[in-house]
All heavy atoms as a GROMACS GRO file, in nm:
protein
  561
    1MET      N    1 -19.979 -12.206   6.846
    1MET     CA    2 -19.836 -12.159   6.858
    1MET      C    3 -19.816 -12.128   7.000
    1MET      O    4 -19.904 -12.081   7.072
    1MET     CB    5 -19.819 -12.032   6.772
    1MET     CG    6 -19.829 -12.057   6.621
    1MET     SD    7 -19.783 -11.917   6.531
    1MET     CE    8 -19.605 -11.944   6.512
    2SER      N    9 -19.694 -12.140   7.041
    2SER     CA   10 -19.654 -12.120   7.186
    2SER      C   11 -19.608 -11.980   7.201
    2SER      O   12 -19.533 -11.926   7.109
    2SER     CB   13 -19.555 -12.228   7.218
    2SER     OG   14 -19.504 -12.194   7.346
    3ASP      N   15 -19.635 -11.925   7.315
    3ASP     CA   16 -19.576 -11.790   7.346
    3ASP      C   17 -19.445 -11.799   7.422
    3ASP      O   18 -19.386 -11.696   7.460
    3ASP     CB   19 -19.677 -11.712   7.441
    3ASP     CG   20 -19.804 -11.675   7.360
    3ASP    OD1   21 -19.796 -11.655   7.241
    3ASP    OD2   22 -19.910 -11.665   7.432
    4GLN      N   23 -19.394 -11.921   7.437
    4GLN     CA   24 -19.266 -11.928   7.517
    4GLN      C   25 -19.148 -11.893   7.433
    4GLN      O   26 -19.141 -11.906   7.313
    4GLN     CB   27 -19.253 -12.075   7.562
    4GLN     CG   28 -19.351 -12.121   7.663
    4GLN     CD   29 -19.332 -12.269   7.704
    4GLN    OE1   30 -19.246 -12.332   7.644
    4GLN    NE2   31 -19.404 -12.309   7.800
    5GLN      N   32 -19.046 -11.838   7.498
    5GLN     CA   33 -18.926 -11.797   7.439
    5GLN      C   34 -18.838 -11.919   7.412
    5GLN      O   35 -18.851 -12.021   7.487
    5GLN     CB   36 -18.840 -11.702   7.530
    5GLN     CG   37 -18.915 -11.569   7.556
    5GLN     CD   38 -18.894 -11.480   7.441
    5GLN    OE1   39 -18.807 -11.492   7.361
    5GLN    NE2   40 -18.986 -11.380   7.431
    6PRO      N   41 -18.755 -11.925   7.311
    6PRO     CA   42 -18.667 -12.039   7.297
    6PRO      C   43 -18.573 -12.054   7.419
    6PRO      O   44 -18.539 -11.953   7.490
    6PRO     CB   45 -18.581 -11.996   7.172
    6PRO     CG   46 -18.666 -11.893   7.103
    6PRO     CD   47 -18.743 -11.829   7.208
    7ALA      N   48 -18.527 -12.174   7.448
    7ALA     CA   49 -18.446 -12.201   7.567
    7ALA      C   50 -18.319 -12.120   7.571
    7ALA      O   51 -18.277 -12.073   7.676
    7ALA     CB   52 -18.404 -12.348   7.570
    8GLU      N   53 -18.253 -12.086   7.457
    8GLU     CA   54 -18.127 -12.011   7.456
    8GLU      C   55 -18.159 -11.866   7.506
    8GLU      O   56 -18.064 -11.802   7.552
    8GLU     CB   57 -18.060 -12.016   7.323
    8GLU     CG   58 -18.130 -11.954   7.208
    8GLU     CD   59 -18.217 -12.060   7.132
    8GLU    OE1   60 -18.233 -12.172   7.176
    8GLU    OE2   61 -18.262 -12.026   7.026
    9ASP      N   62 -18.278 -11.822   7.488
    9ASP     CA   63 -18.297 -11.681   7.530
    9ASP      C   64 -18.308 -11.669   7.684
    9ASP      O   65 -18.296 -11.562   7.738
    9ASP     CB   66 -18.433 -11.634   7.472
    9ASP     CG   67 -18.426 -11.604   7.324
    9ASP    OD1   68 -18.311 -11.594   7.278
    9ASP    OD2   69 -18.525 -11.582   7.260
   10SER      N   70 -18.338 -11.779   7.755
   10SER     CA   71 -18.349 -11.776   7.893
   10SER      C   72 -18.219 -11.796   7.972
   10SER      O   73 -18.208 -11.786   8.090
   10SER     CB   74 -18.450 -11.881   7.943
   10SER     OG   75 -18.401 -12.011   7.911
   11ALA      N   76 -18.109 -11.827   7.898
   11ALA     CA   77 -17.983 -11.847   7.961
   11ALA      C   78 -17.930 -11.718   8.012
   11ALA      O   79 -17.943 -11.612   7.944
   11ALA     CB   80 -17.880 -11.908   7.863
   12PRO      N   81 -17.871 -11.712   8.130
   12PRO     CA   82 -17.812 -11.588   8.190
   12PRO      C   83 -17.698 -11.539   8.111
   12PRO      O   84 -17.617 -11.630   8.054
   12PRO     CB   85 -17.774 -11.625   8.329
   12PRO     CG   86 -17.763 -11.763   8.331
   12PRO     CD   87 -17.853 -11.827   8.225
   13GLU      N   88 -17.677 -11.413   8.090
   13GLU     CA   89 -17.567 -11.357   8.021
   13GLU      C   90 -17.482 -11.271   8.116
   13GLU      O   91 -17.536 -11.213   8.211
   13GLU     CB   92 -17.614 -11.272   7.909
   13GLU     CG   93 -17.683 -11.350   7.795
   13GLU     CD   94 -17.721 -11.255   7.680
   13GLU    OE1   95 -17.659 -11.151   7.663
   13GLU    OE2   96 -17.819 -11.289   7.611
   14LEU      N   97 -17.353 -11.277   8.094
   14LEU     CA   98 -17.258 -11.202   8.174
   14LEU      C   99 -17.269 -11.053   8.126
   14LEU      O  100 -17.273 -11.024   8.010
   14LEU     CB  101 -17.112 -11.244   8.159
   14LEU     CG  102 -17.079 -11.381   8.219
   14LEU    CD1  103 -16.937 -11.415   8.184
   14LEU    CD2  104 -17.097 -11.375   8.373
   15ASP      N  105 -17.275 -10.957   8.221
   15ASP     CA  106 -17.268 -10.822   8.184
   15ASP      C  107 -17.119 -10.791   8.156
   15ASP      O  108 -17.028 -10.869   8.188
   15ASP     CB  109 -17.332 -10.723   8.282
   15ASP     CG  110 -17.274 -10.732   8.419
   15ASP    OD1  111 -17.152 -10.776   8.433
   15ASP    OD2  112 -17.334 -10.694   8.520
   16GLU      N  113 -17.097 -10.674   8.111
   16GLU     CA  114 -16.953 -10.640   8.071
   16GLU      C  115 -16.860 -10.642   8.194
   16GLU      O  116 -16.744 -10.690   8.184
   16GLU     CB  117 -16.953 -10.496   8.006
   16GLU     CG  118 -17.012 -10.498   7.872
   16GLU     CD  119 -16.995 -10.367   7.804
   16GLU    OE1  120 -16.902 -10.288   7.840
   16GLU    OE2  121 -17.074 -10.333   7.719
   17SER      N  122 -16.903 -10.592   8.307
   17SER     CA  123 -16.818 -10.598   8.430
   17SER      C  124 -16.783 -10.731   8.470
   17SER      O  125 -16.677 -10.766   8.514
   17SER     CB  126 -16.877 -10.509   8.538
   17SER     OG  127 -16.999 -10.567   8.583
   18SER      N  128 -16.883 -10.823   8.464
   18SER     CA  129 -16.855 -10.965   8.501
   18SER      C  130 -16.759 -11.033   8.409
   18SER      O  131 -16.672 -11.104   8.453
   18SER     CB  132 -16.990 -11.046   8.509
   18SER     OG  133 -17.073 -10.997   8.602
   19ALA      N  134 -16.776 -11.001   8.283
   19ALA     CA  135 -16.689 -11.060   8.182
   19ALA      C  136 -16.545 -11.012   8.198
   19ALA      O  137 -16.449 -11.089   8.198
   19ALA     CB  138 -16.734 -11.031   8.040
   20SER      N  139 -16.532 -10.880   8.228
   20SER     CA  140 -16.397 -10.831   8.252
   20SER      C  141 -16.336 -10.881   8.381
   20SER      O  142 -16.215 -10.901   8.384
   20SER     CB  143 -16.394 -10.676   8.246
   20SER     OG  144 -16.472 -10.627   8.357
   21ASP      N  145 -16.417 -10.906   8.488
   21ASP     CA  146 -16.362 -10.969   8.602
   21ASP      C  147 -16.314 -11.108   8.581
   21ASP      O  148 -16.209 -11.147   8.634
   21ASP     CB  149 -16.470 -10.962   8.715
   21ASP     CG  150 -16.492 -10.831   8.782
   21ASP    OD1  151 -16.418 -10.734   8.755
   21ASP    OD2  152 -16.590 -10.820   8.859
   22VAL      N  153 -16.390 -11.186   8.498
   22VAL     CA  154 -16.345 -11.321   8.469
   22VAL      C  155 -16.213 -11.313   8.396
   22VAL      O  156 -16.121 -11.401   8.426
   22VAL     CB  157 -16.461 -11.397   8.389
   22VAL    CG1  158 -16.405 -11.525   8.331
   22VAL    CG2  159 -16.581 -11.411   8.469
   23ASP      N  160 -16.202 -11.225   8.297
   23ASP     CA  161 -16.077 -11.215   8.226
   23ASP      C  162 -15.960 -11.168   8.318
   23ASP      O  163 -15.854 -11.224   8.308
   23ASP     CB  164 -16.087 -11.112   8.116
   23ASP     CG  165 -16.176 -11.161   8.000
   23ASP    OD1  166 -16.201 -11.278   7.990
   23ASP    OD2  167 -16.221 -11.072   7.924
   24ALA      N  168 -15.987 -11.077   8.414
   24ALA     CA  169 -15.886 -11.038   8.504
   24ALA      C  170 -15.846 -11.153   8.594
   24ALA      O  171 -15.724 -11.172   8.617
   24ALA     CB  172 -15.942 -10.916   8.585
   25ILE      N  173 -15.942 -11.226   8.645
   25ILE     CA  174 -15.909 -11.336   8.736
   25ILE      C  175 -15.830 -11.442   8.661
   25ILE      O  176 -15.731 -11.493   8.719
   25ILE     CB  177 -16.042 -11.401   8.797
   25ILE    CG1  178 -16.105 -11.305   8.891
   25ILE    CG2  179 -16.010 -11.534   8.865
   25ILE    CD1  180 -16.250 -11.339   8.927
   26ALA      N  181 -15.869 -11.480   8.539
   26ALA     CA  182 -15.796 -11.572   8.459
   26ALA      C  183 -15.648 -11.521   8.437
   26ALA      O  184 -15.549 -11.606   8.453
   26ALA     CB  185 -15.860 -11.591   8.324
   27GLY      N  186 -15.625 -11.398   8.414
   27GLY     CA  187 -15.488 -11.348   8.398
   27GLY      C  188 -15.409 -11.349   8.525
   27GLY      O  189 -15.294 -11.388   8.527
   28ILE      N  190 -15.472 -11.325   8.633
   28ILE     CA  191 -15.408 -11.322   8.766
   28ILE      C  192 -15.373 -11.466   8.803
   28ILE      O  193 -15.262 -11.495   8.848
   28ILE     CB  194 -15.497 -11.267   8.877
   28ILE    CG1  195 -15.511 -11.114   8.851
   28ILE    CG2  196 -15.449 -11.297   9.014
   28ILE    CD1  197 -15.620 -11.049   8.933
   29VAL      N  198 -15.460 -11.567   8.772
   29VAL     CA  199 -15.428 -11.702   8.796
   29VAL      C  200 -15.308 -11.751   8.718
   29VAL      O  201 -15.221 -11.815   8.778
   29VAL     CB  202 -15.552 -11.794   8.769
   29VAL    CG1  203 -15.512 -11.942   8.775
   29VAL    CG2  204 -15.657 -11.773   8.877
   30VAL      N  205 -15.300 -11.714   8.595
   30VAL     CA  206 -15.186 -11.750   8.511
   30VAL      C  207 -15.058 -11.687   8.566
   30VAL      O  208 -14.952 -11.754   8.583
   30VAL     CB  209 -15.208 -11.703   8.367
   30VAL    CG1  210 -15.081 -11.711   8.286
   30VAL    CG2  211 -15.320 -11.782   8.303
   31GLU      N  212 -15.064 -11.556   8.609
   31GLU     CA  213 -14.952 -11.490   8.663
   31GLU      C  214 -14.899 -11.558   8.792
   31GLU      O  215 -14.784 -11.580   8.807
   31GLU     CB  216 -14.981 -11.346   8.702
   31GLU     CG  217 -14.946 -11.242   8.613
   31GLU     CD  218 -14.984 -11.103   8.659
   31GLU    OE1  219 -14.984 -11.074   8.782
   31GLU    OE2  220 -15.019 -11.022   8.576
   32VAL      N  221 -14.994 -11.590   8.880
   32VAL     CA  222 -14.957 -11.653   9.007
   32VAL      C  223 -14.900 -11.792   8.989
   32VAL      O  224 -14.804 -11.829   9.045
   32VAL     CB  225 -15.073 -11.651   9.110
   32VAL    CG1  226 -15.050 -11.732   9.223
   32VAL    CG2  227 -15.120 -11.511   9.146
   33ARG      N  228 -14.964 -11.866   8.891
   33ARG     CA  229 -14.916 -11.999   8.861
   33ARG      C  230 -14.772 -11.993   8.810
   33ARG      O  231 -14.689 -12.074   8.853
   33ARG     CB  232 -15.002 -12.063   8.759
   33ARG     CG  233 -14.964 -12.204   8.730
   33ARG     CD  234 -15.056 -12.276   8.622
   33ARG     NE  235 -15.187 -12.300   8.688
   33ARG     CZ  236 -15.301 -12.304   8.627
   33ARG    NH1  237 -15.304 -12.269   8.498
   33ARG    NH2  238 -15.413 -12.328   8.688
   34ASP      N  239 -14.743 -11.896   8.724
   34ASP     CA  240 -14.613 -11.884   8.662
   34ASP      C  241 -14.507 -11.842   8.764
   34ASP      O  242 -14.390 -11.886   8.768
   34ASP     CB  243 -14.611 -11.786   8.557
   34ASP     CG  244 -14.678 -11.831   8.426
   34ASP    OD1  245 -14.708 -11.961   8.418
   34ASP    OD2  246 -14.711 -11.752   8.338
   35THR      N  247 -14.550 -11.756   8.860
   35THR     CA  248 -14.464 -11.707   8.967
   35THR      C  249 -14.444 -11.793   9.084
   35THR      O  250 -14.331 -11.817   9.128
   35THR     CB  251 -14.509 -11.574   9.013
   35THR    OG1  252 -14.522 -11.484   8.900
   35THR    CG2  253 -14.414 -11.503   9.109
   36ALA      N  254 -14.556 -11.850   9.134
   36ALA     CA  255 -14.551 -11.921   9.264
   36ALA      C  256 -14.606 -12.061   9.260
   36ALA      O  257 -14.643 -12.123   9.362
   36ALA     CB  258 -14.619 -11.840   9.367
   37GLY      N  259 -14.626 -12.122   9.138
   37GLY     CA  260 -14.694 -12.241   9.120
   37GLY      C  261 -14.644 -12.363   9.206
   37GLY      O  262 -14.719 -12.445   9.256
   38ALA      N  263 -14.507 -12.362   9.232
   38ALA     CA  264 -14.456 -12.474   9.313
   38ALA      C  265 -14.434 -12.440   9.462
   38ALA      O  266 -14.391 -12.519   9.539
   38ALA     CB  267 -14.315 -12.506   9.259
   39SER      N  268 -14.484 -12.317   9.503
   39SER     CA  269 -14.475 -12.268   9.636
   39SER      C  270 -14.574 -12.341   9.723
   39SER      O  271 -14.669 -12.407   9.679
   39SER     CB  272 -14.500 -12.122   9.642
   39SER     OG  273 -14.405 -12.053   9.565
   40HIS      N  274 -14.565 -12.323   9.854
   40HIS     CA  275 -14.668 -12.373   9.953
   40HIS      C  276 -14.798 -12.296   9.935
   40HIS      O  277 -14.805 -12.188   9.882
   40HIS     CB  278 -14.610 -12.344  10.092
   40HIS     CG  279 -14.689 -12.412  10.198
   40HIS    ND1  280 -14.797 -12.348  10.261
   40HIS    CD2  281 -14.675 -12.529  10.255
   40HIS    CE1  282 -14.850 -12.430  10.344
   40HIS    NE2  283 -14.775 -12.532  10.356
   41ALA      N  284 -14.912 -12.362   9.965
   41ALA     CA  285 -15.041 -12.314   9.942
   41ALA      C  286 -15.060 -12.171  10.008
   41ALA      O  287 -15.128 -12.092   9.947
   41ALA     CB  288 -15.143 -12.412   9.992
   42ASP      N  289 -15.006 -12.156  10.130
   42ASP     CA  290 -15.015 -12.027  10.195
   42ASP      C  291 -14.952 -11.916  10.117
   42ASP      O  292 -15.001 -11.803  10.110
   42ASP     CB  293 -14.950 -12.032  10.335
   42ASP     CG  294 -15.033 -12.125  10.426
   42ASP    OD1  295 -15.150 -12.150  10.407
   42ASP    OD2  296 -14.973 -12.164  10.531
   43GLU      N  297 -14.841 -11.945  10.053
   43GLU     CA  298 -14.769 -11.836   9.974
   43GLU      C  299 -14.851 -11.810   9.848
   43GLU      O  300 -14.863 -11.690   9.810
   43GLU     CB  301 -14.629 -11.888   9.937
   43GLU     CG  302 -14.537 -11.895  10.058
   43GLU     CD  303 -14.405 -11.958  10.021
   43GLU    OE1  304 -14.361 -11.950   9.902
   43GLU    OE2  305 -14.346 -12.025  10.110
   44ILE      N  306 -14.906 -11.912   9.787
   44ILE     CA  307 -14.987 -11.896   9.669
   44ILE      C  308 -15.109 -11.812   9.702
   44ILE      O  309 -15.146 -11.715   9.631
   44ILE     CB  310 -15.030 -12.034   9.611
   44ILE    CG1  311 -14.905 -12.099   9.550
   44ILE    CG2  312 -15.134 -12.014   9.494
   44ILE    CD1  313 -14.929 -12.245   9.508
   45GLU      N  314 -15.171 -11.848   9.819
   45GLU     CA  315 -15.296 -11.777   9.853
   45GLU      C  316 -15.265 -11.628   9.880
   45GLU      O  317 -15.335 -11.533   9.836
   45GLU     CB  318 -15.362 -11.838   9.977
   45GLU     CG  319 -15.483 -11.766  10.028
   45GLU     CD  320 -15.547 -11.833  10.146
   45GLU    OE1  321 -15.509 -11.950  10.168
   45GLU    OE2  322 -15.628 -11.771  10.202
   46ALA      N  323 -15.153 -11.598   9.948
   46ALA     CA  324 -15.117 -11.461   9.981
   46ALA      C  325 -15.088 -11.390   9.852
   46ALA      O  326 -15.137 -11.263   9.833
   46ALA     CB  327 -14.995 -11.456  10.070
   47MET      N  328 -15.024 -11.442   9.756
   47MET     CA  329 -14.994 -11.378   9.628
   47MET      C  330 -15.118 -11.348   9.556
   47MET      O  331 -15.141 -11.243   9.499
   47MET     CB  332 -14.892 -11.460   9.546
   47MET     CG  333 -14.851 -11.392   9.418
   47MET     SD  334 -14.733 -11.482   9.322
   47MET     CE  335 -14.592 -11.467   9.425
   48LEU      N  336 -15.208 -11.454   9.546
   48LEU     CA  337 -15.332 -11.444   9.476
   48LEU      C  338 -15.422 -11.333   9.538
   48LEU      O  339 -15.467 -11.241   9.463
   48LEU     CB  340 -15.410 -11.574   9.487
   48LEU     CG  341 -15.540 -11.583   9.412
   48LEU    CD1  342 -15.530 -11.558   9.267
   48LEU    CD2  343 -15.606 -11.718   9.441
   49ARG      N  344 -15.427 -11.328   9.667
   49ARG     CA  345 -15.511 -11.222   9.739
   49ARG      C  346 -15.454 -11.087   9.706
   49ARG      O  347 -15.527 -10.992   9.683
   49ARG     CB  348 -15.518 -11.248   9.879
   49ARG     CG  349 -15.607 -11.364   9.924
   49ARG     CD  350 -15.611 -11.381  10.073
   49ARG     NE  351 -15.684 -11.491  10.116
   49ARG     CZ  352 -15.819 -11.500  10.116
   49ARG    NH1  353 -15.893 -11.398  10.081
   49ARG    NH2  354 -15.880 -11.616  10.150
   50ARG      N  355 -15.324 -11.074   9.709
   50ARG     CA  356 -15.261 -10.945   9.678
   50ARG      C  357 -15.285 -10.899   9.543
   50ARG      O  358 -15.329 -10.783   9.520
   50ARG     CB  359 -15.106 -10.954   9.703
   50ARG     CG  360 -15.037 -10.825   9.692
   50ARG     CD  361 -14.889 -10.836   9.739
   50ARG     NE  362 -14.814 -10.936   9.668
   50ARG     CZ  363 -14.771 -11.055   9.725
   50ARG    NH1  364 -14.795 -11.082   9.856
   50ARG    NH2  365 -14.708 -11.144   9.660
   51ARG      N  366 -15.273 -10.988   9.444
   51ARG     CA  367 -15.299 -10.952   9.302
   51ARG      C  368 -15.449 -10.918   9.276
   51ARG      O  369 -15.479 -10.823   9.207
   51ARG     CB  370 -15.261 -11.065   9.204
   51ARG     CG  371 -15.107 -11.080   9.205
   51ARG     CD  372 -15.038 -10.960   9.132
   51ARG     NE  373 -15.086 -10.959   8.996
   51ARG     CZ  374 -15.148 -10.851   8.939
   51ARG    NH1  375 -15.168 -10.738   9.008
   51ARG    NH2  376 -15.187 -10.854   8.817
   52LEU      N  377 -15.536 -10.997   9.342
   52LEU     CA  378 -15.681 -10.962   9.326
   52LEU      C  379 -15.710 -10.822   9.385
   52LEU      O  380 -15.783 -10.748   9.325
   52LEU     CB  381 -15.763 -11.071   9.398
   52LEU     CG  382 -15.768 -11.208   9.333
   52LEU    CD1  383 -15.830 -11.307   9.424
   52LEU    CD2  384 -15.842 -11.200   9.194
   53ALA      N  385 -15.650 -10.793   9.503
   53ALA     CA  386 -15.678 -10.661   9.567
   53ALA      C  387 -15.618 -10.553   9.477
   53ALA      O  388 -15.687 -10.445   9.461
   53ALA     CB  389 -15.611 -10.658   9.700
   54GLU      N  390 -15.502 -10.575   9.422
   54GLU     CA  391 -15.439 -10.475   9.338
   54GLU      C  392 -15.524 -10.445   9.215
   54GLU      O  393 -15.526 -10.337   9.163
   54GLU     CB  394 -15.300 -10.519   9.291
   54GLU     CG  395 -15.193 -10.514   9.405
   54GLU     CD  396 -15.066 -10.582   9.362
   54GLU    OE1  397 -15.057 -10.642   9.250
   54GLU    OE2  398 -14.971 -10.578   9.439
   55SER      N  399 -15.597 -10.548   9.169
   55SER     CA  400 -15.677 -10.533   9.049
   55SER      C  401 -15.820 -10.496   9.081
   55SER      O  402 -15.906 -10.484   8.992
   55SER     CB  403 -15.683 -10.667   8.974
   55SER     OG  404 -15.546 -10.699   8.934
   56SER      N  405 -15.853 -10.476   9.208
   56SER     CA  406 -15.988 -10.438   9.255
   56SER      C  407 -16.094 -10.539   9.213
   56SER      O  408 -16.201 -10.504   9.177
   56SER     CB  409 -16.023 -10.298   9.212
   56SER     OG  410 -15.933 -10.209   9.255
   57VAL      N  411 -16.055 -10.667   9.214
   57VAL     CA  412 -16.150 -10.776   9.180
   57VAL      C  413 -16.182 -10.846   9.310
   57VAL      O  414 -16.102 -10.890   9.387
   57VAL     CB  415 -16.083 -10.874   9.084
   57VAL    CG1  416 -16.179 -10.988   9.053
   57VAL    CG2  417 -16.041 -10.805   8.956
   58GLU      N  418 -16.314 -10.851   9.334
   58GLU     CA  419 -16.366 -10.914   9.456
   58GLU      C  420 -16.401 -11.064   9.422
   58GLU      O  421 -16.470 -11.092   9.332
   58GLU     CB  422 -16.489 -10.842   9.513
   58GLU     CG  423 -16.459 -10.708   9.565
   58GLU     CD  424 -16.577 -10.645   9.630
   58GLU    OE1  425 -16.664 -10.717   9.675
   58GLU    OE2  426 -16.580 -10.519   9.628
   59VAL      N  427 -16.348 -11.147   9.507
   59VAL     CA  428 -16.372 -11.298   9.485
   59VAL      C  429 -16.408 -11.358   9.626
   59VAL      O  430 -16.348 -11.318   9.729
   59VAL     CB  431 -16.250 -11.367   9.436
   59VAL    CG1  432 -16.270 -11.516   9.419
   59VAL    CG2  433 -16.206 -11.304   9.302
   60SER      N  434 -16.508 -11.447   9.632
   60SER     CA  435 -16.548 -11.502   9.753
   60SER      C  436 -16.435 -11.592   9.817
   60SER      O  437 -16.345 -11.634   9.745
   60SER     CB  438 -16.670 -11.586   9.739
   60SER     OG  439 -16.641 -11.707   9.669
   61GLU      N  440 -16.446 -11.620   9.939
   61GLU     CA  441 -16.352 -11.704  10.006
   61GLU      C  442 -16.342 -11.837   9.944
   61GLU      O  443 -16.229 -11.896   9.921
   61GLU     CB  444 -16.384 -11.714  10.159
   61GLU     CG  445 -16.286 -11.796  10.239
   61GLU     CD  446 -16.143 -11.731  10.244
   61GLU    OE1  447 -16.135 -11.614  10.237
   61GLU    OE2  448 -16.050 -11.819  10.259
   62ASP      N  449 -16.454 -11.897   9.910
   62ASP     CA  450 -16.459 -12.028   9.851
   62ASP      C  451 -16.386 -12.030   9.717
   62ASP      O  452 -16.312 -12.124   9.676
   62ASP     CB  453 -16.598 -12.075   9.833
   62ASP     CG  454 -16.664 -12.122   9.960
   62ASP    OD1  455 -16.594 -12.151  10.065
   62ASP    OD2  456 -16.794 -12.131   9.964
   63ASP      N  457 -16.410 -11.924   9.643
   63ASP     CA  458 -16.350 -11.907   9.505
   63ASP      C  459 -16.196 -11.896   9.522
   63ASP      O  460 -16.123 -11.950   9.441
   63ASP     CB  461 -16.407 -11.789   9.430
   63ASP     CG  462 -16.550 -11.818   9.378
   63ASP    OD1  463 -16.585 -11.938   9.371
   63ASP    OD2  464 -16.619 -11.721   9.346
   64VAL      N  465 -16.149 -11.813   9.623
   64VAL     CA  466 -16.010 -11.805   9.640
   64VAL      C  467 -15.940 -11.939   9.669
   64VAL      O  468 -15.845 -11.979   9.611
   64VAL     CB  469 -15.974 -11.701   9.758
   64VAL    CG1  470 -15.826 -11.714   9.801
   64VAL    CG2  471 -16.010 -11.561   9.719
   65GLN      N  472 -16.013 -12.020   9.756
   65GLN     CA  473 -15.955 -12.153   9.787
   65GLN      C  474 -15.959 -12.247   9.662
   65GLN      O  475 -15.863 -12.312   9.644
   65GLN     CB  476 -16.038 -12.214   9.901
   65GLN     CG  477 -16.031 -12.140  10.035
   65GLN     CD  478 -15.887 -12.116  10.076
   65GLN    OE1  479 -15.797 -12.204  10.072
   65GLN    NE2  480 -15.859 -11.990  10.120
   66ASN      N  481 -16.062 -12.234   9.584
   66ASN     CA  482 -16.067 -12.313   9.461
   66ASN      C  483 -15.958 -12.269   9.362
   66ASN      O  484 -15.895 -12.364   9.301
   66ASN     CB  485 -16.205 -12.296   9.391
   66ASN     CG  486 -16.306 -12.370   9.468
   66ASN    OD1  487 -16.288 -12.472   9.543
   66ASN    ND2  488 -16.433 -12.328   9.451
   67LEU      N  489 -15.930 -12.138   9.352
   67LEU     CA  490 -15.828 -12.094   9.267
   67LEU      C  491 -15.693 -12.142   9.312
   67LEU      O  492 -15.606 -12.180   9.232
   67LEU     CB  493 -15.832 -11.934   9.250
   67LEU     CG  494 -15.952 -11.885   9.185
   67LEU    CD1  495 -15.960 -11.736   9.194
   67LEU    CD2  496 -15.952 -11.921   9.031
   68VAL      N  497 -15.663 -12.134   9.443
   68VAL     CA  498 -15.538 -12.181   9.497
   68VAL      C  499 -15.521 -12.326   9.464
   68VAL      O  500 -15.414 -12.371   9.422
   68VAL     CB  501 -15.531 -12.163   9.653
   68VAL    CG1  502 -15.415 -12.239   9.711
   68VAL    CG2  503 -15.529 -12.014   9.682
   69GLN      N  504 -15.631 -12.408   9.479
   69GLN     CA  505 -15.617 -12.550   9.448
   69GLN      C  506 -15.592 -12.569   9.301
   69GLN      O  507 -15.504 -12.648   9.262
   69GLN     CB  508 -15.752 -12.620   9.485
   69GLN     CG  509 -15.746 -12.765   9.459
   69GLN     CD  510 -15.872 -12.834   9.508
   69GLN    OE1  511 -15.964 -12.774   9.565
   69GLN    NE2  512 -15.879 -12.964   9.486
   70GLN      N  513 -15.656 -12.489   9.212
   70GLN     CA  514 -15.634 -12.504   9.074
   70GLN      C  515 -15.488 -12.466   9.033
   70GLN      O  516 -15.423 -12.534   8.951
   70GLN     CB  517 -15.728 -12.415   8.990
   70GLN     CG  518 -15.863 -12.459   8.995
   70GLN     CD  519 -15.962 -12.360   8.923
   70GLN    OE1  520 -15.914 -12.276   8.843
   70GLN    NE2  521 -16.092 -12.375   8.950
   71ILE      N  522 -15.436 -12.363   9.100
   71ILE     CA  523 -15.298 -12.325   9.069
   71ILE      C  524 -15.201 -12.434   9.108
   71ILE      O  525 -15.107 -12.469   9.042
   71ILE     CB  526 -15.262 -12.195   9.143
   71ILE    CG1  527 -15.341 -12.077   9.075
   71ILE    CG2  528 -15.116 -12.164   9.147
   71ILE    CD1  529 -15.346 -11.952   9.159
   72ARG      N  530 -15.228 -12.491   9.222
   72ARG     CA  531 -15.135 -12.598   9.278
   72ARG      C  532 -15.146 -12.724   9.190
   72ARG      O  533 -15.043 -12.792   9.169
   72ARG     CB  534 -15.169 -12.631   9.422
   72ARG     CG  535 -15.133 -12.518   9.512
   72ARG     CD  536 -15.124 -12.548   9.656
   72ARG     NE  537 -15.016 -12.645   9.672
   72ARG     CZ  538 -14.999 -12.725   9.772
   72ARG    NH1  539 -15.092 -12.742   9.862
   72ARG    NH2  540 -14.896 -12.804   9.783
   73GLU      N  541 -15.262 -12.757   9.144
   73GLU     CA  542 -15.282 -12.878   9.068
   73GLU      C  543 -15.261 -12.859   8.920
   73GLU      O  544 -15.258 -12.958   8.842
   73GLU     CB  545 -15.427 -12.936   9.095
   73GLU     CG  546 -15.443 -12.974   9.236
   73GLU     CD  547 -15.585 -13.020   9.264
   73GLU    OE1  548 -15.671 -13.019   9.170
   73GLU    OE2  549 -15.607 -13.064   9.379
   74GLY      N  550 -15.254 -12.737   8.879
   74GLY     CA  551 -15.235 -12.708   8.731
   74GLY      C  552 -15.358 -12.722   8.650
   74GLY      O  553 -15.349 -12.740   8.527
   75ASP      N  554 -15.474 -12.723   8.708
   75ASP     CA  555 -15.601 -12.723   8.633
   75ASP      C  556 -15.640 -12.590   8.573
   75ASP      O  557 -15.617 -12.487   8.630
   75ASP     CB  558 -15.716 -12.777   8.719
   75ASP     CG  559 -15.703 -12.923   8.758
   75ASP    OD1  560 -15.627 -12.987   8.689
   75ASP    OD2  561 -15.762 -12.960   8.849
   0.00000   0.00000   0.00000
């Protein structure tokens, strides 16, 4: 018999704060898309950064740029 754990046990799990941040970011993206989706990228980025700051959610620079792109492209 093997002492190894099943593969699914080794998968990383989100803690509660990470899960709530993901939910908050998703909600903010929807809000910004609804409000400024057709705006210039700079306006979308400014609005996104403002909403993230208001929600006390920290996102890396790369993630902000990816979110702006997703908002503009509708992904």
